[in-house]
DRENPA-245019 format. One line per field, with one value per residue: residue number from 1; residue in one letter; x, y, z of N, C-alpha, C, O in turn. Coordinates in Angstrom, 3 decimals, always signed. Atoms other than C-alpha are relative to their C-alpha. Example, Ala and Ser with C-alpha at 12.3 -4.5 7.8 and 13.67 -1.06 7.14 Angstrom:
# residues 2
nr = [1 2]
rest = [a s]
n.u = [+0.890 -0.820]
n.v = [-1.190 -1.190]
n.w = [+0.000 -0.060]
ca.u = [+12.300 +13.670]
ca.v = [-4.500 -1.060]
ca.w = [+7.800 +7.140]
c.u = [+0.900 -0.770]
c.v = [+1.200 +1.090]
c.w = [+0.000 +0.730]
o.u = [+1.936 -0.261]
o.v = [+1.181 +2.198]
o.w = [+0.665 +0.899]
This chain:
# residues 81
nr = [1 2 3 4 5 6 7 8 9 10 11 12 13 14 15 16 17 18 19 20 21 22 23 24 25 26 27 28 29 30 31 32 33 34 35 36 37 38 39 40 41 42 43 44 45 46 47 48 49 50 51 52 53 54 55 56 57 58 59 60 61 62 63 64 65 66 67 68 69 70 71 72 73 74 75 76 77 78 79 80 81]
rest = [x x x x x x x x x x x x x x x x x x x x x x x x x x x x x x x x x x x x x x x x x x x x x x x x x x x x x x x x x x x x x x x x x x x x x x x x x x x x x x x x x]
n.u = [+0.879 -0.594 +0.585 +1.044 -0.275 +0.757 +0.575 +1.343 -0.090 -0.690 +0.760 +0.004 +1.084 +1.229 +1.105 +1.227 +0.955 +1.113 -0.360 -0.112 -1.264 -1.073 -0.050 -0.608 -1.436 -0.592 -0.006 -1.052 -1.286 -0.203 -0.230 -1.367 -0.914 +0.046 -0.865 -1.378 -0.400 -0.318 -1.243 -1.100 -0.177 -0.711 -1.375 -0.635 -0.475 +0.633 +0.248 +1.148 +1.193 +0.473 +0.586 +1.262 +0.928 +0.359 +0.913 +1.261 +0.693 +0.515 +1.124 +1.060 +0.617 +0.847 +1.166 +0.910 +0.631 +0.936 +1.127 +0.845 +0.638 +1.014 +1.043 -0.199 -0.686 -1.357 -0.064 +0.042 +0.807 +1.358 +1.090 +0.378 +1.377]
n.v = [+0.974 +1.326 +1.095 +0.625 +1.367 +0.872 -0.809 -0.433 -1.082 -1.135 -1.239 -0.823 +0.425 -0.796 +0.667 +0.040 -1.057 +0.419 +0.357 +1.457 +0.384 -0.465 +0.913 +1.238 -0.258 -0.094 +1.367 +0.744 -0.508 +0.524 +1.454 +0.251 -0.426 +1.045 +1.096 -0.493 -0.081 +1.362 +0.386 -0.745 +0.544 +1.276 -0.294 -0.770 -1.273 -0.984 -1.304 +0.110 +0.310 -1.281 -0.734 +0.670 -0.425 -1.386 +0.047 +0.556 -1.070 -0.936 +0.601 +0.216 -1.317 -0.222 +0.884 -0.575 -1.179 +0.430 +0.667 -1.072 -0.637 +0.926 +0.110 +1.163 -0.343 +0.508 +1.258 -0.180 -1.163 +0.191 -0.105 +1.319 +0.390]
n.w = [-0.631 -0.093 +0.757 -0.816 -0.457 +0.904 +1.086 -0.408 -0.995 +0.631 -0.238 +1.210 +0.888 -0.149 -0.685 +0.796 -0.300 -0.851 -1.373 -0.091 +0.635 -0.895 -1.134 +0.508 +0.186 -1.337 -0.532 +0.700 -0.494 -1.354 +0.082 +0.481 -1.067 -1.027 +0.470 -0.017 -1.400 -0.442 +0.663 -0.616 -1.348 +0.127 +0.392 -1.070 +0.561 -0.872 +0.627 +0.912 -0.775 -0.548 +1.125 +0.307 -1.052 +0.331 +1.151 -0.461 -0.737 +1.012 +0.705 -0.989 -0.175 +1.184 -0.110 -0.991 +0.599 +1.034 -0.661 -0.529 +1.159 +0.507 -1.006 -0.869 -1.248 -0.153 -0.753 -1.446 -0.362 +0.493 -0.957 -0.527 +0.352]
ca.u = [+7.319 +8.376 +7.799 +4.511 +4.702 +2.037 +0.596 -2.876 -1.629 -0.031 -1.177 -0.420 -3.186 -6.346 -9.263 -12.477 -15.342 -18.023 -17.966 -18.510 -15.577 -13.419 -14.342 -13.459 -10.092 -9.384 -10.343 -8.025 -5.170 -5.663 -5.840 -2.573 -0.928 -2.112 -0.415 +2.710 +2.791 +2.681 +5.476 +7.661 +7.042 +8.202 +11.321 +11.994 +12.421 +11.736 +12.101 +9.832 +7.412 +7.204 +6.533 +3.818 +2.210 +2.263 +0.580 -2.048 -2.874 -3.296 -5.588 -7.530 -8.157 -9.433 -11.712 -13.169 -13.838 -15.498 -17.601 -18.883 -19.574 -21.531 -23.586 -22.108 -21.132 -17.499 -16.513 -17.380 -19.622 -22.839 -26.191 -27.055 -30.152]
ca.v = [+20.944 +17.483 +14.342 +12.786 +9.559 +7.985 +9.085 +9.266 +11.656 +14.086 +17.535 +19.009 +17.009 +18.980 +18.139 +17.012 +19.491 +17.387 +16.824 +13.062 +12.748 +14.796 +12.543 +9.484 +11.022 +11.812 +8.272 +6.818 +9.059 +7.977 +4.286 +4.481 +6.385 +3.728 +1.036 +3.153 +3.728 -0.030 -0.580 +2.124 +0.739 -2.722 -1.194 +0.930 +4.138 +6.848 +10.030 +8.859 +7.495 +10.925 +12.462 +9.880 +10.767 +14.448 +13.618 +11.492 +14.435 +16.736 +14.301 +13.463 +17.183 +17.445 +14.452 +16.095 +19.347 +17.540 +15.395 +18.548 +20.115 +16.982 +17.281 +14.256 +14.505 +14.113 +10.705 +10.502 +13.583 +12.054 +12.359 +9.426 +7.497]
ca.w = [-51.458 -50.339 -52.328 -51.173 -49.158 -51.385 -54.707 -53.144 -50.437 -52.901 -51.745 -55.173 -56.854 -57.492 -55.220 -56.917 -57.021 -55.324 -51.567 -52.001 -54.413 -52.030 -49.141 -51.261 -52.146 -48.483 -47.455 -50.084 -48.954 -45.334 -46.285 -48.225 -45.371 -42.903 -45.007 -45.353 -41.593 -40.935 -43.456 -41.908 -38.417 -39.543 -41.073 -37.981 -40.004 -37.423 -39.500 -42.347 -39.737 -38.093 -41.501 -42.151 -38.826 -39.847 -43.174 -41.445 -39.139 -42.169 -44.016 -40.833 -40.345 -43.924 -43.314 -40.198 -42.062 -44.964 -42.614 -40.914 -44.327 -45.292 -42.105 -40.344 -36.692 -35.782 -34.398 -30.721 -30.863 -32.165 -30.459 -28.193 -29.212]
c.u = [+0.673 -0.715 -1.055 +0.387 -0.718 -0.584 -1.388 +0.033 +0.757 -0.867 -0.078 -1.092 -1.242 -1.064 -1.218 -0.972 -1.100 +0.510 +0.184 +1.309 +1.187 +0.153 +0.589 +1.509 +0.717 +0.084 +1.082 +1.378 +0.301 +0.279 +1.421 +1.028 -0.001 +0.913 +1.468 +0.522 +0.391 +1.325 +1.197 +0.264 +0.789 +1.470 +0.760 +0.567 -0.705 -0.315 -1.135 -1.305 -0.592 -0.660 -1.352 -1.064 -0.496 -1.000 -1.359 -0.800 -0.642 -1.262 -1.161 -0.744 -0.915 -1.257 -1.020 -0.743 -1.053 -1.186 -0.959 -0.756 -1.105 -1.119 +0.119 +0.706 +1.404 -0.052 +0.021 -0.851 -1.437 -1.013 -0.357 -1.449 -0.794]
c.v = [-1.365 -1.001 -0.673 -1.428 -1.033 +0.881 +0.521 +1.147 +1.213 +1.254 +0.894 -0.407 +0.841 -0.834 -0.002 +1.102 -0.436 -0.443 -1.504 -0.493 +0.441 -0.956 -1.351 +0.156 +0.049 -1.388 -0.860 +0.430 -0.563 -1.505 -0.297 +0.421 -0.994 -1.164 +0.400 +0.084 -1.380 -0.468 +0.668 -0.476 -1.300 +0.209 +0.784 +1.337 +1.154 +1.334 -0.078 -0.311 +1.264 +0.833 -0.594 +0.401 +1.424 +0.043 -0.551 +1.040 +0.985 -0.579 -0.301 +1.302 +0.306 -0.857 +0.581 +1.209 -0.413 -0.758 +1.036 +0.669 -0.883 -0.225 -1.213 +0.445 -0.569 -1.277 +0.313 +1.168 -0.111 +0.115 -1.413 -0.287 -0.368]
c.w = [-0.040 -0.901 +0.871 +0.393 -0.854 -1.096 +0.377 +1.003 -0.528 +0.145 -1.230 -0.984 +0.279 +0.712 -0.917 +0.445 +0.957 +1.367 +0.143 -0.622 +0.848 +1.178 -0.413 -0.147 +1.341 +0.629 -0.626 +0.482 +1.380 -0.016 -0.463 +1.048 +1.160 -0.381 +0.046 +1.434 +0.524 -0.593 +0.665 +1.425 -0.045 -0.348 +1.070 -0.463 +0.722 -0.675 -1.019 +0.732 +0.616 -1.099 -0.386 +1.017 -0.274 -1.158 +0.408 +0.776 -0.981 -0.660 +0.940 +0.281 -1.186 +0.059 +0.978 -0.570 -1.027 +0.595 +0.578 -1.153 -0.581 +1.010 +0.894 +1.268 +0.010 +0.830 +1.493 +0.448 -0.499 +1.117 +0.443 -0.322 +1.223]
o.u = [+1.359 -1.874 -0.787 +1.094 -0.192 -0.773 -1.775 -0.945 +1.196 -1.948 -0.905 -1.394 -1.552 -1.199 -1.458 -0.852 -1.529 +1.609 +1.085 +1.978 +2.192 +1.265 +1.326 +2.273 +1.811 +1.100 +1.737 +2.252 +1.422 +1.117 +2.077 +2.077 +1.033 +1.676 +2.326 +1.686 +1.414 +2.129 +2.208 +1.412 +1.691 +2.335 +1.988 +1.558 -1.831 -1.408 -2.037 -2.374 -1.811 -1.675 -2.285 -2.214 -1.680 -1.961 -2.391 -2.024 -1.789 -2.293 -2.317 -1.962 -2.040 -2.343 -2.219 -1.950 -2.151 -2.290 -2.175 -1.951 -2.085 -2.066 -0.835 +1.619 +1.694 -0.962 +0.784 -0.989 -2.147 -0.656 -0.512 -2.302 -1.969]
o.v = [-1.710 -0.821 -0.961 -2.115 -2.122 +2.082 +1.614 +1.882 +2.061 +1.341 +1.805 +0.341 +1.169 -2.034 +0.971 +1.638 +0.354 -0.984 -1.946 -1.363 -0.266 -1.332 -1.962 -0.731 -0.498 -1.735 -1.645 -0.407 -0.998 -1.987 -1.188 -0.210 -1.196 -1.659 -0.388 -0.225 -1.527 -1.097 +0.017 -0.512 -1.508 -0.548 +0.866 +1.815 +1.510 +1.869 +0.759 +0.120 +1.428 +1.489 +0.137 +0.649 +1.719 +0.812 -0.060 +1.087 +1.391 +0.090 -0.241 +1.303 +0.774 -0.394 +0.588 +1.343 +0.143 -0.687 +0.872 +0.942 -0.378 -0.961 -1.565 +1.269 -1.583 -1.463 +1.162 +1.403 +0.890 +0.126 -2.307 +0.599 -0.720]
o.w = [-1.002 -1.274 +2.038 -0.344 -1.085 -0.900 -0.038 +1.136 +0.249 -0.438 -1.277 -1.914 +1.424 +0.473 -1.631 +1.546 +1.798 +1.491 +0.856 -0.065 +0.915 +1.549 +0.361 +0.235 +1.478 +1.231 +0.058 +0.709 +1.643 +0.746 +0.076 +1.179 +1.797 +0.449 +0.445 +1.687 +1.193 +0.095 +0.930 +1.867 +0.766 +0.094 +1.027 +0.089 +0.374 -0.489 -0.981 +0.299 +0.653 -0.865 -0.715 +0.656 -0.108 -1.126 -0.050 +0.656 -0.793 -0.732 +0.521 +0.465 -1.005 -0.288 +0.697 -0.374 -1.050 +0.056 +0.479 -1.043 -1.130 +0.735 +1.587 +1.216 -0.626 +1.638 +1.955 +1.648 -0.603 +2.295 -0.389 -0.260 +1.113]
């Protein structure tokens, strides 16, 4: 397994048991990856930037799954009021 881009996005860390704690962990991972993406863009590092994009897709997918499990609609798919 590759070295994680950020400590918060380390896939080898155990996920918390509660859905709320998992969602917090996923949010933290995405926030750190967002910062890392901006840093890599400023440095012009294309290969690490592509890897960061791949990690963001993984964590975004996890967020979507956990939002559905928590009963929240996916972004852009809510019911109009």
